[in-house]
N, C-alpha and C positions, 0 to 999 in steps of 0.2 A: 504494499500499500505505499502510495507517495505520500511523503511527509508534507504537511500544508505549512508554508513559511510565514511568518509574521511580517507584514510590511513595515518599512520605517514610519517613526510616529509622524513625520512631516518630510515634504519634499523641498527642493530649492530649485531655483532655475538651472544650476549647474548639474544637479543630479538627475533633473529631467532630461537635459540635454545628453548626459551619459546614457541613459536609458534608450533614448532614440538613436544614439549611436551604436549601442551594442547591450542588449539586455543582460548578458552574463557579466559585462564589466560593472554594470549597476549592482547586480547581486554580489558580486565578490566585495566591491568597495562599501555598499550600503547596507547589505544583510549579514554577510559574512564578515565584514569589517576588517579584512585584509588590509594592510598598509599599502597606499599608493605612492611609491618612491617619487621625490622631486626629480626634475630635470634642470639643466641650466636654464631653459627658457621661462619654467615657472618660477625659478629662484630670481630670475632678472625681473618678472613681472613683479613678485612679492616685495622686493627691494624697491623698486621705483614707487610701488604703492606706499609702503612705509614712510619714504622720504616725502611724497606728496600729502600724505595724511597729515604730517607734522607741519609742513610748509604752509597749508591753507589755514592754520590756527593762528598765524601770525596777521597782525594789523596789515590793512591794504599797502600802505607805505612802506613796510619792510619787505614786500614779495619782490625780491630782486633776484637776478642771477647769482650775484655775489652771496646772498643770504642762502639761496638754495645750495650753492657749492659747499657752504659752510656746514649746512645741515646734513648734506650728504655724508660728509667726512664723519660728523658726530654719530649719525646713525650706523654707519660701517663700523666704527670703532667701538662705539658703547654697546652694541647689540650682537656683537660676536659674528659679523657676517663673514669674515675670513673663513671661521670654522665651520659655518653652516655650508659656505659654497665649495670649498676645497674637495670634499668627496665626490662631487657630483660633475665636476668639470675635467676637461683635458688634463693630462699630466704633463703637458706642454709649459715650459717656463714662462711663457708669456700669456697663458691661459686666464690667470687672476688679473692681470692688468687690463686685458682685453675685455673680460667681463665688467670691470668697473668702469673701462671707457665706453662701452655700449649703454651701460645704465645712466652715465650722465648724457650722452648724446639723447637718449629718451628724455631727460629731465630737461635739459637745454631746448629740446624742440616744443616744449610746453609753451613757450613765447612765439612759435610759428602758429598755434592754433587758437590762442586767445592772449589777452593782456591780463596776467594774474591780479594786477592790482584793481582791476576793474570788475572782478567776479564777486558777485554778491553770494557769499556762502552761509547757508542757514545750518546745514548739518554735513559732518564727515563720517564716513564708515558707519553710517545709520542703520541699525538693525530692524528689520521688519519681521514681524511675528503674528500672523492671522489666518484667516480663512477666506479663500477666494472659491466662490463656486462650489461650496463644500467641503474643499480640500485644504488642508493646514499646510501653510508655507512658511518657510523661515529664509531669510537672506540678508544681505548687506548692501546698501547703496553706497559706491565710492564717495559720491558728493551730490547735494541738491541745493538748489537755491528757492526762495520762497518770496514771491512779490505778489502783495494782494490776494494771497490764498491760493495762488496758482504757482505750481513748482515745475523746474526744469531739473531733469534728472542727468547727470553726467557720470560716464564710465571710462576709465583709463584703460588703453590696450597698448601692450609692447611688441604684438605680433604684427604682421604685414596687413596691409590695407586689402580687403576682400575684392575680388572681382565684382564689377557692378551687378551682374546678375544674382550674386549671392548677399549682396550688401544688406537687402531687407531682412534677411534671415538674422543678421548679427543684432538686431534691435529686439529680438524676442526677450532676452533678460530682462531688458529695461521695460519693455512692455509688461512684463509680470510685475516688475517692481512699481510701474505707474498705476496699474490697475488694483494692485494690493494697498498701495498708498491711498488711492481713493476710496477704497473700502474701509479703510481704518480712519478715514476723516482727516488725514494729515493735510491734503490739499487736492484740488483738481490739477492734473497734469496736463501741461499745454506743449512741451517740448523734451525731446530725448536727442542726447549727445553721445558720440562716441569718438573718443580723442586718441588717435592712432599717433602715439608718440615717436615710434621709429621712424617714420617717414613724415610727420608734422601735418597729419591731416585730420580734419574734422569733418565727420560725417552727422547729418543733423535731419531730423524728420518730426513732424507734428504728430501728436497723440489724438487719435479721435474715438468717438465712441464705437466705431467699427472696430478698431482694433481692440478696445477692450472686450467687445462680445467674441472676437476671434480668439483672444488670449484666455479668456474665461474656458471657452469650448476646448482649447489645447489643454489646459490644466486638467480639466475633468477626464478627457480622454486619456491622457497620460497616465493618469491615477487608475482609471479602470484597467488599463493594459497592465501597470504594475501588479494590482490585485490579482488579475488573471494568472500572471506568471506566478505569484506566491502560490496560489489555490493548486495550481498544476504541477508546481515545483520544476517548471521547465522554463529556463531563460536561455533562448537561443543565441548563438553567436552571430556576429555582423563583420565578416573580414572587409577590411578597407586599408587604404594607405594610412590611416590613423594608427593602425595596429603596430606600426613601427615605432611609436611613441608611447605605447602602452606597457605599464609595469606588469601587467599580468600575463603578458604574451608566454613567457616560458611554462605557465600551468594551463593555458588555454587549448582545450581539445581540438579546436579548428587549427592549432598548429602543432601541437605535440603529436597528433595523429598524421601528420603529412610525413 
């Protein structure tokens, strides 16, 4: 008899994206709770996020490149980033220097997409925890501004700018946050921003009632699919180019059976 698995107590935008990418990866990470080892790319993103989280707590007049550079060094030194990075990067003598250079390149490119001293920040790394369409969700917004009860949600990205035909898909995480923010009565969302810092590009879109309806349907459908997999005990694999960066590839039956 197949054992019925207990679904996670809540979903997040990233866990739902993982389920859509590969249901087995979702099970291994969210149900079996196997550790998902970091990569150089995820560590780079985490470091840049940490620096910018601190940077936007400063008064507008202090948000200069010089302050960002000083802050980057403080975060690196005081939070043990060298020890956190070394096990996951190339053993090349230049690897650590290149990691820090790439991180600073992303931070410096912030000035290509906006004027930090003009950004009105209401909250940073803001946790959302509530129900949307009857599904409990949790997640963190990188940053949002609030103007006359209308909010703009912004998200930092350190990867490549997506191809135009896939760009709209990249807003799904923010659409979930926007829908949940409205449900929690934080404010009505008017605009979403993706700040691609590696290339200094900002992607922006309005958030509409149609977007909200589509987002709720996506969340409910994903939850139903997760519950069905838990009930059957079967989480299928989905092979793709993304498998090359998956920490679970060595134990995945789609690869170990080849």
